[in-house]
OpenMM code with the backbone's topology and positions (N, CA, C; nanometers):
from openmm import Vec3, app, unit

residues = "MET SER ALA SER SER TYR ARG SER GLN LEU ASN ARG LYS ASN LYS ASP ARG ALA ALA ALA GLU LYS LYS VAL GLY GLU PHE ARG THR LYS GLU ALA ASP ARG ARG GLY LYS ALA THR LYS GLU ARG LEU ALA ALA GLU LYS ALA SER THR ALA ARG THR ARG ALA SER LYS LEU ARG ALA ALA GLN ARG TYR GLU GLY GLU ALA ASN ARG ALA GLY GLY ASP ALA GLY THR TRP SER THR LYS VAL GLY LYS LEU SER GLU GLU ILE SER GLU LEU SER THR LYS LEU ALA LYS ALA GLU THR THR GLU ARG ALA ALA ALA GLU LYS ALA PRO PRO ALA ARG ALA ALA ALA ASP ALA ALA PRO CYS ARG GLY GLY THR ALA LYS ASP ARG GLU PRO PRO VAL ASP GLY GLY GLY ALA GLY VAL HIS GLY ILE GLU GLY THR ALA GLY PRO GLU THR".split()
positions = [
    Vec3(0.0865, -0.1230, 0.0140),
    Vec3(-0.0308, -0.0136, 0.0328),
    Vec3(0.0209, 0.1130, -0.0173),
    Vec3(0.0491, 0.2627, -0.0793),
    Vec3(0.1183, 0.3309, -0.0343),
    Vec3(0.1228, 0.3993, 0.0971),
    Vec3(0.1278, 0.5983, 0.0773),
    Vec3(0.1643, 0.5402, 0.2261),
    Vec3(0.0937, 0.6979, 0.2620),
    Vec3(0.0108, 0.7095, 0.1582),
    Vec3(-0.0883, 0.7983, 0.1598),
    Vec3(-0.2407, 0.7822, 0.1505),
    Vec3(-0.2435, 0.5916, 0.1242),
    Vec3(-0.3228, 0.5146, 0.1744),
    Vec3(-0.3090, 0.5521, 0.3174),
    Vec3(-0.1757, 0.4303, 0.3634),
    Vec3(-0.2111, 0.4589, 0.4807),
    Vec3(-0.2146, 0.5376, 0.5779),
    Vec3(-0.1632, 0.6967, 0.5539),
    Vec3(-0.1987, 0.8342, 0.6549),
    Vec3(-0.3557, 0.8420, 0.6731),
    Vec3(-0.4453, 0.8351, 0.5572),
    Vec3(-0.5633, 0.7872, 0.5077),
    Vec3(-0.6392, 0.7554, 0.5995),
    Vec3(-0.5686, 0.6041, 0.5982),
    Vec3(-0.6282, 0.5224, 0.7157),
    Vec3(-0.6323, 0.4951, 0.8772),
    Vec3(-0.5087, 0.5786, 0.8795),
    Vec3(-0.4718, 0.6943, 1.0240),
    Vec3(-0.4681, 0.8202, 1.0684),
    Vec3(-0.5829, 0.8993, 1.0127),
    Vec3(-0.6637, 0.9881, 1.0269),
    Vec3(-0.8129, 0.9142, 1.0485),
    Vec3(-0.8877, 0.8467, 0.9623),
    Vec3(-1.0173, 0.7821, 1.0347),
    Vec3(-0.9785, 0.6784, 1.1940),
    Vec3(-0.8891, 0.6559, 1.2038),
    Vec3(-0.8398, 0.5766, 1.2703),
    Vec3(-0.8725, 0.6626, 1.3888),
    Vec3(-0.8065, 0.7618, 1.3346),
    Vec3(-0.7448, 0.8440, 1.4948),
    Vec3(-0.8944, 0.9452, 1.5029),
    Vec3(-0.9676, 0.9261, 1.4245),
    Vec3(-1.1488, 1.0695, 1.4182),
    Vec3(-1.1963, 0.9383, 1.5049),
    Vec3(-1.2197, 0.8117, 1.4559),
    Vec3(-1.3274, 0.6497, 1.5185),
    Vec3(-1.2687, 0.6610, 1.6182),
    Vec3(-1.1743, 0.6667, 1.7209),
    Vec3(-1.0760, 0.6837, 1.9271),
    Vec3(-1.1453, 0.7929, 1.9399),
    Vec3(-1.1409, 0.9282, 1.8323),
    Vec3(-1.1589, 1.0610, 1.9303),
    Vec3(-1.3519, 1.0880, 1.9372),
    Vec3(-1.4359, 0.9101, 1.8850),
    Vec3(-1.5288, 0.9592, 1.9448),
    Vec3(-1.5777, 0.8032, 2.0315),
    Vec3(-1.4856, 0.7208, 1.9578),
    Vec3(-1.4800, 0.6489, 2.1417),
    Vec3(-1.5091, 0.6660, 2.2429),
    Vec3(-1.4188, 0.7685, 2.2501),
    Vec3(-1.3600, 0.8402, 2.3666),
    Vec3(-1.4381, 0.9078, 2.4651),
    Vec3(-1.4645, 1.0176, 2.3137),
    Vec3(-1.5874, 1.1097, 2.4076),
    Vec3(-1.7319, 1.0155, 2.4450),
    Vec3(-1.7666, 0.8715, 2.3621),
    Vec3(-1.8888, 0.8160, 2.4288),
    Vec3(-1.8220, 0.7021, 2.4986),
    Vec3(-1.6947, 0.7291, 2.5763),
    Vec3(-1.6931, 0.6687, 2.7617),
    Vec3(-1.7400, 0.7091, 2.7854),
    Vec3(-1.7176, 0.8668, 2.7676),
    Vec3(-1.6784, 0.9871, 2.8836),
    Vec3(-1.9125, 1.0480, 2.9645),
    Vec3(-1.9018, 1.0086, 2.7303),
    Vec3(-2.1048, 1.0701, 2.8181),
    Vec3(-2.1641, 0.9228, 2.8917),
    Vec3(-2.0669, 0.7844, 2.8696),
    Vec3(-2.1322, 0.7430, 2.9717),
    Vec3(-2.0776, 0.6585, 3.0894),
    Vec3(-2.0002, 0.7273, 3.1047),
    Vec3(-1.9373, 0.7379, 3.2914),
    Vec3(-2.0053, 0.9107, 3.3482),
    Vec3(-2.0250, 0.9622, 3.2106),
    Vec3(-2.1331, 1.0596, 3.2816),
    Vec3(-2.3216, 1.0568, 3.3167),
    Vec3(-2.3086, 0.9571, 3.2801),
    Vec3(-2.4408, 0.9208, 3.2670),
    Vec3(-2.4579, 0.8084, 3.3924),
    Vec3(-2.3337, 0.7071, 3.3976),
    Vec3(-2.3459, 0.6945, 3.5878),
    Vec3(-2.3644, 0.6844, 3.7257),
    Vec3(-2.2300, 0.7732, 3.6729),
    Vec3(-2.2104, 0.8736, 3.8366),
    Vec3(-2.3749, 0.9852, 3.8938),
    Vec3(-2.4262, 1.0057, 3.7417),
    Vec3(-2.5444, 1.0632, 3.7683),
    Vec3(-2.6402, 0.9390, 3.8261),
    Vec3(-2.6988, 0.8659, 3.6920),
    Vec3(-2.7188, 0.7434, 3.8222),
    Vec3(-2.7011, 0.7417, 3.9472),
    Vec3(-2.6069, 0.6775, 3.9511),
    Vec3(-2.5607, 0.6071, 4.0740),
    Vec3(-2.6054, 0.7051, 4.1780),
    Vec3(-2.6063, 0.8709, 4.1815),
    Vec3(-2.6429, 1.0103, 4.2777),
    Vec3(-2.7735, 0.9592, 4.2739),
    Vec3(-2.8367, 0.9302, 4.2006),
    Vec3(-2.9879, 0.9240, 4.2087),
    Vec3(-3.0287, 0.8582, 4.2439),
    Vec3(-3.0017, 0.7151, 4.2946),
    Vec3(-3.0013, 0.5977, 4.3457),
    Vec3(-2.9944, 0.5742, 4.4615),
    Vec3(-2.8436, 0.7203, 4.5676),
    Vec3(-2.8682, 0.7393, 4.6697),
    Vec3(-2.9124, 0.8235, 4.7105),
    Vec3(-2.9921, 0.9451, 4.6023),
    Vec3(-3.0474, 1.0324, 4.6803),
    Vec3(-3.2174, 0.9224, 4.6886),
    Vec3(-3.2421, 0.8688, 4.5964),
    Vec3(-3.3597, 0.7517, 4.6160),
    Vec3(-3.3351, 0.6799, 4.7900),
    Vec3(-3.2676, 0.6226, 4.8273),
    Vec3(-3.2372, 0.5131, 4.8749),
    Vec3(-3.2638, 0.6623, 5.1105),
    Vec3(-3.2219, 0.7419, 5.0810),
    Vec3(-3.1250, 0.9043, 5.1249),
    Vec3(-3.3149, 0.8870, 5.1573),
    Vec3(-3.4411, 0.9355, 5.1059),
    Vec3(-3.5112, 0.9833, 5.1080),
    Vec3(-3.6141, 0.8325, 5.1544),
    Vec3(-3.5430, 0.7244, 5.0958),
    Vec3(-3.6269, 0.6354, 5.1677),
    Vec3(-3.6481, 0.5638, 5.2777),
    Vec3(-3.5856, 0.6630, 5.3810),
    Vec3(-3.5382, 0.5962, 5.4615),
    Vec3(-3.5688, 0.6766, 5.5819),
    Vec3(-3.5956, 0.8153, 5.5053),
    Vec3(-3.6978, 0.9486, 5.5876),
    Vec3(-3.8127, 0.8702, 5.5791),
    Vec3(-3.9692, 0.8358, 5.4784),
    Vec3(-4.0526, 0.7931, 5.3969),
    Vec3(-4.1436, 0.7857, 5.5460),
    Vec3(-4.2487, 0.8344, 5.5603),
    Vec3(-4.2810, 0.7721, 5.6876),
    Vec3(-4.3601, 0.6238, 5.6847),
    Vec3(-4.4352, 0.6159, 5.5219),
    Vec3(-4.5368, 0.5648, 5.4963),
    Vec3(-4.3936, 0.3870, 5.4796),
    Vec3(-4.4833, 0.3397, 5.4703),
    Vec3(-4.3895, 0.2460, 5.3949),
    Vec3(-4.4318, 0.2388, 5.2604),
    Vec3(-4.5831, 0.2507, 5.2086),
    Vec3(-4.5554, 0.2887, 5.0950),
    Vec3(-4.4601, 0.3682, 5.0143),
    Vec3(-4.4297, 0.4584, 5.0971),
    Vec3(-4.3492, 0.5792, 5.0091),
    Vec3(-4.2358, 0.5208, 4.9515),
    Vec3(-4.2567, 0.4886, 5.1584),
    Vec3(-4.0561, 0.3962, 5.1110),
    Vec3(-4.0054, 0.2649, 5.0087),
    Vec3(-4.1346, 0.1351, 4.9954),
    Vec3(-4.1042, 0.0822, 4.8987),
    Vec3(-4.1025, 0.1377, 4.7257),
    Vec3(-4.1616, 0.2519, 4.7345),
    Vec3(-4.1706, 0.3120, 4.6603),
    Vec3(-4.0413, 0.3948, 4.5439),
    Vec3(-3.9478, 0.4902, 4.7126),
    Vec3(-3.8511, 0.4901, 4.6596),
    Vec3(-3.7520, 0.4242, 4.7058),
    Vec3(-3.7359, 0.2635, 4.7737),
    Vec3(-3.6146, 0.2135, 4.7215),
    Vec3(-3.6312, 0.0899, 4.5680),
    Vec3(-3.7580, 0.0979, 4.4966),
    Vec3(-3.7681, 0.0908, 4.3668),
    Vec3(-3.6719, 0.2044, 4.2414),
    Vec3(-3.7273, 0.3152, 4.2728),
    Vec3(-3.7275, 0.4226, 4.1967),
    Vec3(-3.5039, 0.3815, 4.2235),
    Vec3(-3.4745, 0.3297, 4.3574),
    Vec3(-3.2875, 0.3669, 4.3685),
    Vec3(-3.2782, 0.1708, 4.2724),
    Vec3(-3.3224, 0.1327, 4.2751),
    Vec3(-3.2947, 0.0111, 4.1766),
    Vec3(-3.3024, 0.0230, 4.1409),
    Vec3(-3.3967, 0.1213, 4.0153),
    Vec3(-3.3621, 0.1394, 3.8498),
    Vec3(-3.2411, 0.2192, 3.8216),
    Vec3(-3.2097, 0.2806, 3.9304),
    Vec3(-3.1480, 0.3291, 3.9232),
    Vec3(-3.0258, 0.3424, 3.8679),
    Vec3(-2.9737, 0.1914, 3.9946),
    Vec3(-2.8692, 0.1898, 3.9987),
    Vec3(-2.8796, 0.0330, 3.8326),
    Vec3(-2.9065, 0.0797, 3.7653),
    Vec3(-2.9624, -0.0941, 3.7316),
    Vec3(-2.8883, -0.0516, 3.5706),
    Vec3(-3.0069, 0.1583, 3.5660),
    Vec3(-2.9773, 0.2425, 3.4552),
    Vec3(-2.7729, 0.2599, 3.4913),
    Vec3(-2.7069, 0.2497, 3.5861),
    Vec3(-2.6456, 0.3057, 3.6469),
    Vec3(-2.5003, 0.2098, 3.5834),
    Vec3(-2.5592, 0.0561, 3.5668),
    Vec3(-2.4981, -0.1359, 3.5701),
    Vec3(-2.4169, -0.0908, 3.4388),
    Vec3(-2.5607, -0.1075, 3.3831),
    Vec3(-2.5854, -0.0605, 3.2478),
    Vec3(-2.4921, 0.0548, 3.1313),
    Vec3(-2.4909, 0.1750, 3.2212),
    Vec3(-2.4137, 0.2649, 3.0993),
    Vec3(-2.1998, 0.2961, 3.1656),
    Vec3(-2.2607, 0.2043, 3.2723),
    Vec3(-2.0764, 0.1144, 3.3467),
    Vec3(-2.0832, 0.0087, 3.2182),
    Vec3(-2.1015, -0.0430, 3.1666),
    Vec3(-2.1173, -0.1513, 3.1382),
    Vec3(-2.0562, -0.1055, 2.9766),
    Vec3(-2.1701, -0.0082, 2.9448),
    Vec3(-2.1626, 0.0506, 2.7832),
    Vec3(-1.9967, 0.0930, 2.8222),
    Vec3(-2.0224, 0.1764, 2.8974),
    Vec3(-1.8691, 0.2533, 2.9120),
    Vec3(-1.7489, 0.1631, 2.8726),
    Vec3(-1.7837, 0.0498, 2.9270),
    Vec3(-1.6923, -0.0240, 2.9304),
    Vec3(-1.5976, -0.1030, 2.7998),
    Vec3(-1.7195, -0.1104, 2.7603),
    Vec3(-1.7518, -0.2092, 2.6036),
    Vec3(-1.6922, -0.0986, 2.5120),
    Vec3(-1.7031, 0.1045, 2.5487),
    Vec3(-1.6610, 0.1597, 2.4564),
    Vec3(-1.4708, 0.1793, 2.4799),
    Vec3(-1.4512, 0.1430, 2.5685),
    Vec3(-1.3510, 0.1654, 2.6652),
    Vec3(-1.1925, 0.0757, 2.6132),
    Vec3(-1.3295, -0.0629, 2.6077),
    Vec3(-1.2355, -0.2136, 2.4571),
    Vec3(-1.2130, -0.1134, 2.3424),
    Vec3(-1.3548, -0.0953, 2.3151),
    Vec3(-1.2698, -0.0427, 2.1754),
    Vec3(-1.2119, 0.0362, 2.1228),
    Vec3(-1.2584, 0.1440, 2.2484),
    Vec3(-0.9751, 0.2772, 2.2064),
    Vec3(-0.9133, 0.2458, 2.2390),
    Vec3(-0.9282, 0.0685, 2.3139),
    Vec3(-0.7858, -0.0329, 2.3325),
    Vec3(-0.7690, -0.0808, 2.1525),
    Vec3(-0.8602, -0.1391, 2.1463),
    Vec3(-0.8459, -0.1922, 2.0652),
    Vec3(-0.8076, -0.0883, 1.8964),
    Vec3(-0.8825, -0.0111, 1.9034),
    Vec3(-0.8404, 0.1466, 1.7742),
    Vec3(-0.7164, 0.2201, 1.7948),
    Vec3(-0.6685, 0.1985, 1.9433),
    Vec3(-0.5083, 0.2217, 1.9771),
    Vec3(-0.4459, 0.1217, 1.9805),
    Vec3(-0.4420, 0.0604, 1.9569),
    Vec3(-0.3498, -0.0924, 1.8895),
    Vec3(-0.3321, -0.0419, 1.7427),
    Vec3(-0.4133, -0.0423, 1.6472),
    Vec3(-0.4558, -0.0353, 1.5490),
    Vec3(-0.3142, 0.0747, 1.4581),
    Vec3(-0.3434, 0.1500, 1.5833),
    Vec3(-0.3762, 0.2722, 1.5037),
    Vec3(-0.1732, 0.2718, 1.5595),
    Vec3(-0.1230, 0.2581, 1.6042),
    Vec3(0.0301, 0.2134, 1.7257),
    Vec3(0.0797, 0.1451, 1.4657),
    Vec3(0.0101, -0.0006, 1.4855),
    Vec3(0.0620, -0.1072, 1.3817),
    Vec3(0.0399, -0.0298, 1.2430),
    Vec3(-0.0654, 0.0964, 1.1922),
    Vec3(-0.0907, 0.1623, 1.1021),
    Vec3(0.0297, 0.2914, 1.1051),
    Vec3(0.0825, 0.3118, 1.2325),
    Vec3(0.2131, 0.4467, 1.2091),
    Vec3(0.2908, 0.4167, 1.1529),
    Vec3(0.3279, 0.2577, 1.1991),
    Vec3(0.4198, 0.1843, 1.1617),
    Vec3(0.4875, 0.1580, 1.0451),
    Vec3(0.3364, 0.0840, 1.0256),
    Vec3(0.3703, 0.0790, 0.8661),
    Vec3(0.3259, 0.2692, 0.7100),
    Vec3(0.3302, 0.3097, 0.8148),
    Vec3(0.3159, 0.4672, 0.7085),
    Vec3(0.4803, 0.5423, 0.7277),
    Vec3(0.5183, 0.4793, 0.8372),
    Vec3(0.7387, 0.5179, 0.9101),
    Vec3(0.7819, 0.3884, 0.7604),
    Vec3(0.7089, 0.2990, 0.7870),
    Vec3(0.7938, 0.2073, 0.7049),
    Vec3(0.7615, 0.2626, 0.5435),
    Vec3(0.6451, 0.2725, 0.4355),
    Vec3(0.5848, 0.2902, 0.3809),
    Vec3(0.6866, 0.4555, 0.2488),
    Vec3(0.6875, 0.5799, 0.4470),
    Vec3(0.6932, 0.6834, 0.3760),
    Vec3(0.8155, 0.6424, 0.3912),
    Vec3(0.9777, 0.5750, 0.4473),
    Vec3(1.0879, 0.5409, 0.3737),
    Vec3(1.1444, 0.4796, 0.2774),
    Vec3(1.0064, 0.3844, 0.2274),
    Vec3(1.0188, 0.2711, 0.0786),
    Vec3(1.0101, 0.4040, -0.0371),
    Vec3(0.9378, 0.4862, -0.0243),
    Vec3(0.8861, 0.6124, -0.0962),
    Vec3(0.9444, 0.6863, -0.1058),
    Vec3(1.0038, 0.6894, -0.0436),
    Vec3(1.1586, 0.7850, -0.0277),
    Vec3(1.2807, 0.7923, -0.1088),
    Vec3(1.3736, 0.6657, -0.0228),
    Vec3(1.4144, 0.5663, -0.1173),
    Vec3(1.3827, 0.5666, -0.2085),
    Vec3(1.3100, 0.4933, -0.2442),
    Vec3(1.2652, 0.5337, -0.4340),
    Vec3(1.2876, 0.5711, -0.5451),
    Vec3(1.2228, 0.6948, -0.4339),
    Vec3(1.2901, 0.8808, -0.4937),
    Vec3(1.3899, 0.9027, -0.5231),
    Vec3(1.4691, 0.8749, -0.4632),
    Vec3(1.6413, 0.9470, -0.4578),
    Vec3(1.7246, 0.7937, -0.5726),
    Vec3(1.6446, 0.6819, -0.5351),
    Vec3(1.7280, 0.6761, -0.6831),
    Vec3(1.6672, 0.6856, -0.8019),
    Vec3(1.5425, 0.7205, -0.8235),
    Vec3(1.5367, 0.7378, -0.9805),
    Vec3(1.6096, 0.9052, -0.9971),
    Vec3(1.5709, 0.8835, -1.1094),
    Vec3(1.6083, 1.0613, -1.1220),
    Vec3(1.4348, 1.0937, -1.1886),
    Vec3(1.4401, 1.2281, -1.1653),
    Vec3(1.3886, 1.3333, -1.1779),
    Vec3(1.3193, 1.2886, -1.3246),
    Vec3(1.1631, 1.3027, -1.3136),
    Vec3(1.1744, 1.2626, -1.5032),
    Vec3(1.1960, 1.3721, -1.5294),
    Vec3(1.1198, 1.5393, -1.5055),
    Vec3(1.1063, 1.5888, -1.6074),
    Vec3(1.2776, 1.7381, -1.5196),
    Vec3(1.3155, 1.6119, -1.4748),
    Vec3(1.4767, 1.7223, -1.4872),
    Vec3(1.5391, 1.6341, -1.6425),
    Vec3(1.5362, 1.4673, -1.6728),
    Vec3(1.6233, 1.4125, -1.7034),
    Vec3(1.5119, 1.4878, -1.8632),
    Vec3(1.4688, 1.4667, -1.9252),
    Vec3(1.3799, 1.5434, -2.0033),
    Vec3(1.4314, 1.6817, -2.0153),
    Vec3(1.4612, 1.7773, -1.9312),
    Vec3(1.4896, 1.9261, -1.9944),
    Vec3(1.6481, 1.9210, -2.0321),
    Vec3(1.7068, 1.8432, -1.9659),
    Vec3(1.8012, 1.7700, -2.0690),
    Vec3(1.8854, 1.7532, -2.1718),
    Vec3(1.7957, 1.6832, -2.2356),
    Vec3(1.7989, 1.5700, -2.3784),
    Vec3(1.7521, 1.6592, -2.4110),
    Vec3(1.7491, 1.6761, -2.5878),
    Vec3(1.8254, 1.7724, -2.6657),
    Vec3(1.6302, 1.7367, -2.7700),
    Vec3(1.5651, 1.8540, -2.7761),
    Vec3(1.4498, 1.8362, -2.8027),
    Vec3(1.4724, 1.7008, -2.9725),
    Vec3(1.4321, 1.5971, -2.9917),
    Vec3(1.3832, 1.5243, -3.1185),
    Vec3(1.3452, 1.4556, -3.2332),
    Vec3(1.2416, 1.5209, -3.1359),
    Vec3(1.0330, 1.4820, -3.1985),
    Vec3(1.0427, 1.6017, -3.3211),
    Vec3(0.9261, 1.6104, -3.3737),
    Vec3(0.9044, 1.7051, -3.4289),
    Vec3(0.9103, 1.6679, -3.5746),
    Vec3(0.8603, 1.8111, -3.6610),
    Vec3(0.9142, 1.7716, -3.7977),
    Vec3(0.9927, 1.9245, -3.8282),
    Vec3(1.1344, 1.8942, -3.9656),
    Vec3(1.2340, 1.9502, -4.0112),
    Vec3(1.1710, 2.1093, -3.9595),
    Vec3(1.0209, 2.1837, -3.9507),
    Vec3(1.0262, 2.2954, -3.9695),
    Vec3(0.9989, 2.3613, -3.8537),
    Vec3(0.9723, 2.2620, -3.7474),
    Vec3(0.9887, 2.2726, -3.5579),
    Vec3(1.1115, 2.3349, -3.5500),
    Vec3(1.2568, 2.3166, -3.6133),
    Vec3(1.3326, 2.2876, -3.5478),
    Vec3(1.4426, 2.3451, -3.6038),
    Vec3(1.4406, 2.4496, -3.7031),
    Vec3(1.4294, 2.5370, -3.7790),
    Vec3(1.3340, 2.6939, -3.7117),
    Vec3(1.4889, 2.7797, -3.7361),
    Vec3(1.4799, 2.8900, -3.6387),
    Vec3(1.3216, 2.9542, -3.7089),
    Vec3(1.2936, 3.0145, -3.6357),
    Vec3(1.2220, 3.0701, -3.7264),
    Vec3(1.2362, 3.2524, -3.7938),
    Vec3(1.1529, 3.1726, -3.9275),
    Vec3(1.2282, 3.3579, -4.0731),
    Vec3(1.1581, 3.4678, -3.9948),
    Vec3(1.2032, 3.6112, -3.9391),
    Vec3(1.1754, 3.6851, -3.8827),
    Vec3(1.1325, 3.8143, -4.0154),
    Vec3(1.2566, 3.7824, -4.0931),
    Vec3(1.3174, 3.8518, -4.1681),
    Vec3(1.3649, 4.0370, -4.1317),
    Vec3(1.3878, 3.9826, -4.0104),
    Vec3(1.4760, 4.1679, -3.9865),
    Vec3(1.3192, 4.2871, -4.0521),
    Vec3(1.2492, 4.2495, -4.0011),
    Vec3(1.1543, 4.3697, -3.9372),
    Vec3(1.0562, 4.4054, -4.1601),
    Vec3(1.0246, 4.2568, -4.1698),
    Vec3(0.9414, 4.2473, -4.3242),
    Vec3(0.7749, 4.2671, -4.2560),
    Vec3(0.6988, 4.3590, -4.3285),
    Vec3(0.5789, 4.3601, -4.3431),
    Vec3(0.4747, 4.2309, -4.3718),
    Vec3(0.3632, 4.2891, -4.4079),
    Vec3(0.2624, 4.2157, -4.4012),
    Vec3(0.2774, 4.1085, -4.4782),
    Vec3(0.3503, 4.0892, -4.6043),
    Vec3(0.3383, 3.9729, -4.7532),
    Vec3(0.4763, 3.9561, -4.7768),
    Vec3(0.5907, 3.9725, -4.6502),
    Vec3(0.7560, 3.9880, -4.6632),
    Vec3(0.8043, 4.0808, -4.7167),
    Vec3(0.7414, 4.2094, -4.7371),
    Vec3(0.8591, 4.3374, -4.8805),
    Vec3(0.8677, 4.4180, -4.6565),
    Vec3(0.9229, 4.4091, -4.7280),
    Vec3(1.0521, 4.5112, -4.6014),
    Vec3(1.0082, 4.6928, -4.5864),
    Vec3(0.9587, 4.7548, -4.5102),
    Vec3(0.8866, 4.8264, -4.4886),
    Vec3(0.7602, 4.8747, -4.5259),
    Vec3(0.6740, 4.8202, -4.5088),
    Vec3(0.5374, 4.7045, -4.4708),
    Vec3(0.5070, 4.7145, -4.3904),
    Vec3(0.4060, 4.7950, -4.2925),
    Vec3(0.4212, 4.7708, -4.1350),
    Vec3(0.2712, 4.6740, -4.1175),
    Vec3(0.1814, 4.7024, -4.2981),
    Vec3(0.0001, 4.6367, -4.2676),
    Vec3(-0.0791, 4.7356, -4.3267),
    Vec3(-0.1459, 4.7023, -4.3444),
    Vec3(-0.2994, 4.8509, -4.4484),
    Vec3(-0.2170, 5.0034, -4.3074),
    Vec3(-0.2198, 5.0421, -4.3413),
    Vec3(-0.2225, 5.2056, -4.2896),
    Vec3(-0.3715, 5.2423, -4.2953),
    Vec3(-0.3973, 5.2750, -4.2050),
    Vec3(-0.5478, 5.3627, -4.1959),
    Vec3(-0.5256, 5.5002, -4.1710),
] * unit.nanometer
topology = app.Topology()
chain = topology.addChain("A")
for resn in residues:
    res = topology.addResidue(resn, chain)
    for name in ("N", "CA", "C"):
        topology.addAtom(name, app.Element.getBySymbol(name[0]), res)
């Protein structure tokens, strides 16, 4: 593969890793929020005066704990993805460095095409192309000296 294709893959993987890291942060925030709500509901259940209110608050706390656990699991899944993407980025970086070295070495071995063409004399075209232009030293319109063209 060429260095440019490795470079584009590397850019894509970096974007994917950044998006995955953002997801991890979002799920960790959600997890912390739900755990905080579960704690509030438990405290409210302790202060509740009736059994029915207490049971309702405890059910809400359990629901928030479940949501927090799911968010924590999702954050763990995305963290794993971040780790895999980091490994792939490392491999691609190595491949990119090798490809750039190979391309640079190949470019140094081969003479530049433009410089070789400029140094060689022009051999193509017709004989007319190789002749110097006939100027006539001031010849006019019809090749007659002293006539510059129709006067107005």
